[in-house]
C-alpha positions, 0 to 999 in steps of 0.5 A: 499500499502507498503512503496515502489517506484512503479518504482525502488522498493526502500523500507524500510531498517533496520540498527543501530543507533550508538551513539559516544562519544569523540574527534576523534584522527584526531582532537586531542582527545584520540579516540571516544567510541561507545556506545550501537547500537539500531535498527532504520529504513531508509525509502525512500522519497516518494511522491504521484504522478499522472503519465501517464501509458499507456495513463491513469493517475494513482496515484503512489507512486514514490521516489524523485530520480526517480522523478529527473531522469525523469523516471515518466511523471507526468499527 
């Protein structure tokens, strides 16, 4: 199974990890310097849940946002 929510389809997204050095100007520094950006992955917060689908209980991978919103009926 892929790393995706079975309800909303939220999955892994790629992005950058940005290291910053120095104190920002707002805080009285000379400004921040951004270093070399490296690739990283943002993974969804998934939970394995037994849920009722069409009257039957099935195992699903659901993100915690869908659980909190009440989109899933636990079995």
